[in-house]
C-alpha positions as CSV (number, residue, x, y, z in Angstrom):
1,M,119.0,-37.2,-59.8
2,S,119.0,-40.7,-58.1
3,P,116.9,-41.2,-55.1
4,V,119.7,-43.5,-53.5
5,D,123.5,-43.4,-53.3
6,G,124.7,-46.2,-55.4
7,Y,126.3,-47.5,-58.4
8,L,125.4,-46.9,-62.0
9,N,125.0,-50.3,-63.6
10,D,125.0,-51.7,-67.1
11,R,125.4,-48.7,-69.3
12,A,124.4,-44.9,-69.7
13,P,122.6,-43.8,-72.7
14,R,125.2,-42.5,-75.4
15,V,125.1,-39.3,-77.0
16,G,122.7,-39.3,-80.0
17,E,120.6,-42.3,-78.8
18,Y,117.0,-42.2,-78.8
19,V,114.8,-43.9,-76.0
20,A,111.2,-44.6,-76.0
21,A,109.3,-43.4,-73.1
22,G,108.9,-46.1,-70.3
23,R,112.0,-48.2,-71.5
24,A,114.7,-48.7,-68.9
25,V,118.3,-47.8,-70.4
26,L,120.2,-48.1,-67.1
27,S,120.0,-49.3,-63.4
28,V,121.1,-48.0,-60.2
29,V,122.1,-50.3,-57.4
30,D,121.7,-48.9,-54.0
31,M,125.0,-49.2,-52.2
32,H,123.4,-49.7,-48.9
33,S,121.1,-52.5,-49.9
34,F,123.6,-55.4,-50.2
35,R,122.8,-58.6,-48.1
36,V,123.6,-62.3,-48.5
37,D,120.6,-64.7,-48.8
38,G,121.7,-68.3,-47.7
39,Y,119.7,-71.4,-48.6
40,F,120.1,-73.9,-45.7
41,E,118.8,-77.5,-45.7
42,E,115.8,-77.7,-43.2
43,T,117.6,-80.2,-41.2
44,K,120.3,-77.6,-40.3
45,L,117.9,-74.8,-39.2
46,G,117.8,-75.9,-35.5
47,G,121.4,-74.5,-35.3
48,I,120.5,-71.1,-36.7
49,D,119.0,-68.3,-34.7
50,I,118.2,-64.6,-35.4
51,G,121.2,-62.5,-34.5
52,Q,123.8,-65.2,-34.8
53,P,127.1,-64.2,-36.2
54,V,127.9,-65.3,-39.7
55,D,131.2,-65.5,-41.9
56,I,130.7,-65.1,-45.5
57,K,133.3,-66.2,-48.1
58,V,132.8,-64.8,-51.4
59,M,134.1,-66.8,-54.3
60,G,137.5,-65.2,-55.8
61,E,138.0,-63.1,-52.8
62,A,140.7,-63.6,-50.2
63,G,139.1,-62.2,-47.2
64,I,136.0,-63.2,-45.1
65,L,133.0,-60.8,-44.6
66,R,131.2,-60.8,-41.2
67,G,127.5,-60.4,-40.7
68,H,124.6,-61.9,-38.6
69,V,121.4,-63.7,-39.2
70,Q,118.7,-61.0,-40.0
71,S,115.7,-63.2,-40.8
72,I,114.6,-66.8,-41.6
73,V,111.5,-67.1,-43.9
74,A,108.2,-68.1,-42.5
75,A,107.0,-70.2,-45.5
76,I,108.3,-71.6,-48.8
77,E,106.2,-73.1,-51.6
78,D,105.3,-76.7,-51.6
79,R,105.8,-77.9,-55.2
80,D,103.9,-81.2,-54.5
81,R,100.7,-79.5,-53.7
82,Q,98.2,-77.9,-56.1
83,Q,95.3,-75.7,-55.2
84,S,91.9,-76.9,-56.4
85,S,88.8,-74.7,-57.0
86,T,87.7,-75.7,-53.4
87,L,90.9,-73.7,-52.2
88,L,91.9,-76.8,-50.4
89,P,95.5,-78.3,-51.0
90,N,95.4,-81.0,-53.4
91,V,98.3,-83.3,-52.3
92,N,99.8,-85.5,-54.8
93,P,99.4,-89.2,-53.6
94,A,102.3,-90.6,-55.7
95,F,105.6,-89.2,-55.5
96,S,109.1,-90.5,-55.0
97,W,109.7,-91.5,-51.5
98,V,113.4,-90.3,-51.7
99,R,112.9,-86.9,-50.2
100,L,115.5,-84.3,-50.2
101,A,115.7,-81.7,-47.5
102,Q,114.1,-78.4,-48.5
103,R,116.3,-75.3,-49.0
104,I,115.1,-72.4,-46.6
105,P,116.2,-68.9,-47.2
106,V,118.2,-67.3,-44.4
107,R,118.8,-63.5,-44.8
108,V,122.2,-62.3,-43.6
109,Q,122.9,-58.6,-43.0
110,L,126.5,-57.6,-43.5
111,D,128.0,-55.9,-40.6
112,E,131.1,-54.6,-42.1
113,I,132.4,-54.3,-45.6
114,P,136.2,-53.4,-46.1
115,A,136.7,-50.4,-48.3
116,D,138.7,-52.4,-50.8
117,F,136.0,-55.1,-51.2
118,R,134.1,-54.8,-54.5
119,M,130.4,-55.4,-54.0
120,I,128.7,-57.1,-56.9
121,A,125.2,-58.3,-56.7
122,G,124.7,-62.0,-57.6
123,R,128.2,-63.3,-56.6
124,T,128.6,-66.8,-55.1
125,A,129.4,-67.0,-51.6
126,T,129.7,-69.8,-48.8
127,V,127.7,-68.7,-45.7
128,S,129.1,-70.3,-42.2
129,V,126.8,-69.6,-39.3
130,R,129.0,-69.6,-36.1
131,G,128.0,-72.0,-33.3
132,V,127.1,-69.5,-30.6
133,G,123.6,-68.1,-30.9
134,P,122.2,-65.2,-28.7
135,S,119.7,-67.1,-26.7
136,L,121.0,-70.7,-27.1
137,G,124.6,-70.6,-26.3
138,L,127.1,-73.0,-27.7
139,R,125.2,-75.6,-30.0
140,P,126.8,-78.3,-32.0
141,A,125.7,-77.9,-35.7
142,S,126.0,-80.2,-38.6
143,G,127.9,-79.3,-41.7
144,T,131.7,-78.2,-41.7
145,V,133.9,-75.8,-43.5
146,P,137.5,-74.9,-42.7
147,A,136.7,-71.5,-41.5
148,S,134.1,-72.6,-39.0
149,P,134.3,-76.2,-38.2
150,T,130.9,-76.5,-36.4
151,A,128.8,-74.2,-38.5
152,P,125.9,-75.1,-40.9
153,T,126.9,-73.8,-44.3
154,S,125.3,-72.9,-47.4
155,P,126.8,-72.1,-50.9
156,V,124.5,-69.2,-51.8
157,P,124.4,-66.1,-54.4
158,A,125.0,-62.8,-52.8
159,H,122.1,-60.3,-53.7
160,A,121.2,-56.7,-53.4
161,S,117.9,-55.4,-52.9
162,G,116.6,-52.1,-54.0
163,A,118.0,-52.3,-57.5
164,S,115.8,-50.4,-59.9
165,Q,115.8,-50.7,-63.7
């Protein structure tokens, strides 16, 4: 019996197959665990707030899903820093001065999923954060897409948490 309501993924063991103890043979994706993780440039975070409404366009689908910003990460790894034995950051003194904006993960909670929409973890989507935040009011933001002309956008993979293998 599965501990979650969900979808049997990959394949089920076939009659006559032998399985070694501890070897995964199938996975279950929790149907209540789907979310979208958007990776926004750090220069666009000023227009994004917790609770802000989001439009999600999944590649290959006609409709738009609705959601809201659930969280913005508090830290990302700095690839130009190396930890030394003194536990102090060892900052590389020589690197290219052409710096690209970091991508910051923004978690989006799906508000509603149409009954005919096929949820598949790992799909590609474009996330458009709408310009009205809960505490900041109307805010101009950089980046445009046809569905939301004043919203920061991020092409992102859709993810499911809680998948077990």
